[in-house]
C-alpha positions in Angstrom: -5.5 73.4 63.1 -8.4 71.2 62.1 -10.7 74.2 62.1 -8.3 76.2 60.0 -7.8 73.4 57.4 -11.6 73.0 57.2 -12.2 76.8 56.8 -9.5 76.9 54.1 -11.1 74.2 52.0 -14.7 75.2 52.6 -14.1 78.8 51.6 -11.6 78.3 48.8 -8.3 79.4 50.5 -6.2 76.2 50.2 -6.7 72.6 49.3 -4.6 69.5 48.8 -2.9 69.3 45.4 -4.0 66.5 43.1 -6.9 65.9 45.5 -9.1 64.2 42.8 -6.3 61.6 42.5 -5.9 61.0 46.1 -3.7 64.0 46.9 0.0 64.6 46.7 1.8 64.8 50.1 3.5 68.1 50.9 2.0 70.1 48.1 -1.0 72.5 48.3 -3.0 74.5 45.8 -4.2 78.0 46.6 -7.8 79.0 45.6 -9.0 82.5 44.8 -9.1 83.8 48.4 -5.8 82.1 49.2 -4.1 83.7 46.2 -5.4 87.1 47.3 -4.3 86.7 50.8 -0.9 85.5 49.7 -0.5 88.4 47.3 -1.4 90.8 50.0 1.1 89.3 52.4 3.9 89.4 49.8 2.8 92.9 48.8 3.2 94.1 52.4 6.6 92.5 52.7 7.8 94.0 49.4 6.5 97.5 50.4 8.3 97.2 53.7 11.6 95.8 52.4 11.9 97.5 48.9 9.5 100.3 48.3 10.1 102.2 51.5 13.8 101.8 51.6 16.5 103.5 49.4 19.2 100.9 49.7 17.3 97.7 48.9 16.4 96.6 45.4 14.4 93.7 44.0 15.3 90.5 42.1 13.5 87.6 40.5 16.1 84.9 39.8 15.6 81.7 37.9 14.4 78.5 39.6 16.9 76.6 37.6 20.7 77.2 37.8 23.8 75.3 36.9 24.5 72.5 39.3 27.8 74.1 40.3 25.8 76.8 42.1 24.7 74.1 44.6 28.1 72.7 44.9 29.5 76.1 45.8 26.7 76.7 48.3 27.2 73.4 50.1 23.8 72.1 49.3 25.1 69.0 47.5 27.3 68.0 50.4 26.4 66.0 53.5 25.7 69.2 55.4 22.4 69.6 53.5 21.3 66.0 54.2 19.0 64.6 56.8 19.3 61.1 58.2 16.5 59.0 57.0 15.0 55.8 58.6 12.4 53.6 56.9 10.0 51.2 58.6 10.5 47.7 57.1 6.8 46.9 57.9 4.7 49.9 56.9 7.4 51.5 54.8 6.9 55.0 56.3 9.9 57.2 56.4 11.1 59.4 59.2 13.9 61.9 60.0 16.1 60.1 62.5 16.5 63.2 64.6 12.8 63.5 65.0 12.1 60.0 66.3 11.9 60.6 70.1 15.2 62.4 69.8 17.0 59.1 69.2 19.1 59.1 66.1 19.4 55.3 66.3 15.8 54.5 67.0 15.0 50.8 66.2 11.2 50.8 66.3 8.7 52.6 64.0 6.7 55.2 65.9 3.6 54.4 63.8 3.4 50.6 63.8 6.3 49.4 66.0 8.0 47.7 63.1 11.7 47.5 62.7 13.5 50.5 61.3 16.4 50.6 58.8 19.7 52.1 59.9 19.9 55.9 59.3 21.2 56.9 55.9 21.9 60.3 54.4 19.1 61.8 52.4 19.8 65.0 50.4 17.0 67.6 50.4 17.6 69.0 46.9 15.1 68.0 44.2 17.1 66.7 41.3 15.8 67.2 37.8 17.0 66.8 34.2 17.6 69.3 31.4 17.9 68.5 27.7 16.7 65.7 25.4 19.4 63.2 26.4 19.1 61.6 29.8 22.7 61.7 30.9 24.6 63.4 33.7 25.4 66.5 31.7 21.8 67.6 32.0 21.4 67.1 35.7 20.5 70.1 37.8 18.3 70.9 40.8 15.2 72.9 41.6 16.4 75.6 43.9 16.4 74.6 47.6 16.3 78.3 48.6 16.1 81.7 46.8 19.2 83.1 48.5 21.7 81.5 46.1 20.0 83.4 43.1 20.7 86.6 45.0 24.4 85.7 45.5 25.1 84.8 41.9 23.5 88.1 40.8 25.2 90.2 43.5 27.8 91.7 41.2 25.4 92.5 38.3 22.9 94.1 40.6 25.5 96.1 42.5 27.0 97.5 39.3 23.7 98.1 37.3 22.0 99.8 40.2 25.1 101.8 41.3 24.9 100.5 44.9 27.2 101.1 47.7 27.6 99.1 50.9 25.4 98.7 53.0 22.7 97.6 50.5 20.3 94.8 50.2 18.7 92.6 47.5 15.2 91.2 48.1 13.4 88.4 46.4 10.2 86.5 46.7 9.9 83.1 45.0 9.4 79.3 45.2 11.8 76.9 46.6 11.7 73.0 46.7 13.0 70.4 49.1 12.7 66.7 49.4 11.3 66.9 52.9 11.2 63.4 54.5 8.2 64.2 56.7 5.4 66.7 56.3 2.9 68.0 58.7 0.7 70.7 60.2 -0.9 71.7 56.9 1.2 74.3 55.0 3.8 74.6 57.8 6.2 72.1 56.2 5.9 71.3 52.5 7.9 70.2 49.5 7.1 73.3 47.5 7.0 76.7 49.3 7.4 80.4 48.9 10.2 82.4 50.5 10.5 86.1 51.2 14.3 86.5 51.5 16.5 89.5 51.8 20.3 89.6 51.8 21.9 92.7 53.2 25.6 93.2 52.2 27.7 95.0 54.8 31.2 95.8 56.0 32.3 92.9 58.2 33.1 95.3 61.1 29.4 96.3 61.3 28.0 92.8 61.4 26.7 93.0 65.0 25.1 96.4 64.4 23.1 95.3 61.4 22.2 91.9 62.8 20.6 93.6 65.8 18.9 96.2 63.5 17.3 93.5 61.3 16.3 91.4 64.2 14.2 94.3 65.6 12.8 95.4 62.2 11.6 91.9 61.3 9.8 91.4 64.6 8.2 94.8 64.2 6.8 93.9 60.8 4.8 90.9 62.1 3.4 93.1 64.9 2.4 95.7 62.4 0.6 93.0 60.5 -1.6 92.6 63.5 0.0 89.4 64.9 -0.4 89.3 68.7 2.8 90.1 70.6 2.2 87.3 73.0 2.3 84.8 70.2 5.8 85.9 69.0 9.2 85.4 70.4 12.9 85.2 69.6 15.0 82.1 69.9 18.8 82.3 69.7 20.6 79.5 68.0 23.1 77.7 70.1 26.6 77.3 68.7 26.2 73.5 68.1 23.0 74.0 66.0 24.2 76.8 63.7 24.0 76.1 60.0 27.3 75.6 58.2 27.1 79.2 56.8 26.0 81.0 59.9 28.1 82.9 62.4 25.0 83.9 64.4 21.3 83.1 64.0 18.0 83.9 65.7 14.6 82.7 64.8 11.3 84.6 65.1 9.0 81.9 66.5 5.2 81.8 66.6 3.1 79.9 69.1 1.4 77.5 66.8 -1.3 75.0 68.1 1.5 72.4 67.9 4.1 74.4 69.8 6.6 77.2 69.3 8.1 76.9 65.8 10.1 79.0 63.4 8.4 81.7 61.3 11.5 83.5 60.1 15.3 83.3 60.4 17.7 86.1 60.8 21.3 85.0 60.1 24.8 86.5 60.0 26.1 84.4 57.1 29.5 86.0 57.2 31.4 85.9 53.8 30.6 82.2 53.3 28.4 82.6 50.2 30.3 85.2 48.2 33.7 83.6 49.1 32.5 80.2 47.9 31.0 81.5 44.7 34.1 83.5 44.0 36.2 80.3 44.4 34.0 78.1 42.3 33.3 80.6 39.5 36.7 82.3 39.4 35.1 85.8 39.8 36.4 88.3 42.2 33.5 89.3 44.4 35.3 91.5 46.8 34.2 95.1 47.4 36.3 98.2 47.4 35.2 100.9 49.8 36.4 104.1 48.2 35.8 106.2 51.3 37.7 104.0 53.6 40.1 102.7 51.0 39.4 99.1 52.0 38.9 96.0 50.1 36.9 93.0 51.5 34.4 90.3 50.9 31.1 91.7 52.2 29.4 89.9 55.1 25.7 89.2 54.7 22.8 89.6 57.1 19.9 87.5 55.9 16.3 87.7 56.7 14.4 84.6 55.5 10.7 84.3 55.9 8.3 81.7 54.8 5.3 83.2 52.9 3.2 80.1 53.4 4.0 80.0 57.1 3.2 83.7 57.4 -0.1 83.0 55.8 -0.8 80.2 58.2 0.1 82.5 61.1 -2.2 85.2 59.8 -5.1 82.8 59.7 -4.5 81.3 63.1 -4.0 84.7 64.8 -7.1 86.2 63.2 -9.5 83.2 63.7 -12.2 83.7 66.3 -15.3 81.7 67.2 -18.3 83.3 68.9 -20.8 80.9 70.4 -24.4 81.9 69.7 -23.4 84.6 67.3 -23.1 88.3 67.6 -26.7 89.4 66.7 -28.8 90.5 69.7 -31.9 91.6 67.9 -33.6 88.2 68.2 -33.9 85.7 71.0 -33.9 82.6 68.8 -31.1 80.0 69.1 -28.2 81.2 67.0 -25.4 79.3 65.3 -21.7 79.6 66.3 -20.1 82.3 64.2 -16.6 82.4 62.8 -14.8 85.7 62.2 -11.4 86.2 60.6 -10.2 89.5 62.1 -7.7 90.1 59.3 -5.8 93.3 59.1 -7.5 95.4 56.3 -4.3 95.3 54.3 -4.3 91.5 54.2 -8.0 90.8 53.8 -8.6 89.0 50.4 -11.9 90.8 49.8 -12.0 94.5 51.0 -15.8 95.1 50.5 -18.8 93.0 49.7 -21.9 94.4 48.1 -25.2 92.8 49.2 -28.7 93.7 48.0 -31.1 93.2 50.9 -33.2 90.9 48.8 -32.8 89.4 45.4 -35.3 91.7 43.6 -35.1 94.3 41.0 -34.4 97.2 41.1 -32.2 96.5 44.2 -30.1 94.0 42.3 -29.4 96.5 39.5 -28.4 99.3 41.9 -26.2 96.9 44.0 -24.5 95.6 40.8 -23.9 99.2 39.6 -22.2 100.0 42.9 -20.2 96.8 42.8 -18.8 97.5 39.4 -17.7 101.0 40.6 -16.0 99.6 43.7 -14.2 96.9 41.6 -12.0 99.6 40.1 -10.5 100.4 43.5 -10.5 97.2 45.6 -11.0 93.4 45.3 -14.7 93.2 45.9 -17.4 90.6 46.0 -21.1 90.6 45.1 -23.4 88.2 46.9 -27.2 87.9 46.5 -27.7 84.2 47.6 -29.4 83.5 50.9 -30.6 85.7 53.8 -28.8 88.9 54.5 -27.6 87.5 57.9 -26.0 84.4 56.3 -24.3 86.6 53.7 -22.9 88.8 56.5 -21.5 85.7 58.2 -20.0 84.4 55.0 -18.1 87.6 54.7 -17.0 87.6 58.3 -15.7 84.1 57.9 -13.4 85.2 55.0 -12.2 88.4 56.8 -14.0 91.0 54.7 -13.7 94.3 56.6 -16.8 96.0 55.2 -20.2 94.9 53.8 -22.3 97.3 51.9 -26.0 96.7 51.8 -28.5 98.2 49.4 -32.2 98.3 50.6 -35.4 99.7 49.4 -34.7 103.1 51.1 -31.6 103.3 48.9 -33.8 103.8 45.9 -35.2 107.0 47.4 -32.4 108.5 49.6 -29.5 107.3 47.4 -27.7 105.9 50.4 -26.3 102.5 51.3 -25.4 100.9 54.7 -21.8 100.2 55.4 -21.2 97.6 58.1 -18.0 97.2 60.0 -16.8 93.5 60.4 -15.3 94.0 63.8 -17.6 96.5 65.6 -20.7 95.7 63.5 -21.4 99.5 63.4 -23.6 100.5 60.5 -23.1 103.8 58.8 -25.6 105.2 56.2 -23.4 106.7 53.4 -24.5 108.5 50.3 -23.8 106.3 47.2 -21.8 109.1 45.5 -19.5 109.3 48.6 -18.9 105.5 49.0 -15.5 105.5 47.3 -14.2 108.4 49.4 -15.6 106.9 52.5 -14.1 103.5 51.9 -10.8 105.1 50.9 -10.6 106.7 54.3 -11.3 103.3 55.9 -9.1 101.1 53.7 -6.1 103.2 52.7 
């Protein structure tokens, strides 16, 4: 984890928010490469869940809603609260259920000081709307994106002329007053979710639960995540969330242990029934073919975009002692390679003039400008060609394109493969077609 955190800061993927003021716990800022990697992950998810399916549509609901939405969902009740204990000596706070598994722990795990008695701590982030600071303006930043889907269920169903089974997908930020943070971007106050709610006939709940369980695992494997680092974990009856009839997690083998990456839940009719009750709207569905009326069940797939990004980095990270170049016998540095899937790599191709001299620089820049129209590209002329290759390997760039003095005569450039280090001499006028075959 320390190596990943170091790489992220050094190369501009991710850094601590408000760092110049000492940092802000549980919040992170994404730099250029981090934004590109995140966008590519979300793009792959959206293509898989929406673009390639006929019965799933997209939504972008508001971060703010009426407070009643969270009353209906159960988030303002004790069920969405953790037990908090604070050290009277160092004043650090802990989730009571995470202190050696003892909900009545008396000693601080950090300094050994006396802990307060456990007290309920609601995870929703309260905020204020309006110019007058009274209770009428109180609302919450959304604790999950799912509720935005449920309160739009009827509008989406009618406007898109959807029939069950159908799904609504959404990517967006959620906010929680997490008591404890840790493991970089694994658990934070502000995070992005990739959630999908699939509305079904209650009688088909088991069939669709099994279907989405398999589909979501397949997606991670298709992203290039190693199979041996993924597993399912079924929730026991006594750990099910208040809304869940059945739940399974897709877990990843992080350096700090097996932890949740995505949850697949049979939420039953909890959400639509509750919103129907609290709003007074009839959210039942009439099946014309079967002449049945019912409140749909929901199969939810809920993935953390930030956690997925962390998994992608961890799974792709590789160190090679002494480097990969075998043309010289001198002592070589350790090299870092991010073997990112080509669809996820922030930079698809880097253009490198062999040396920083005209007319190589002009030719290289002309090629770079042409490639920019097709892919996120990068131009680099600083340092030796070997160091520039290693910089690109470290950020996961699949292909480096080098312009040398021969290029001025034969009108060709060398395309180097990140993983195999194979080098192909390609005509400059054929570069776009060549890279399209490689990248698309």
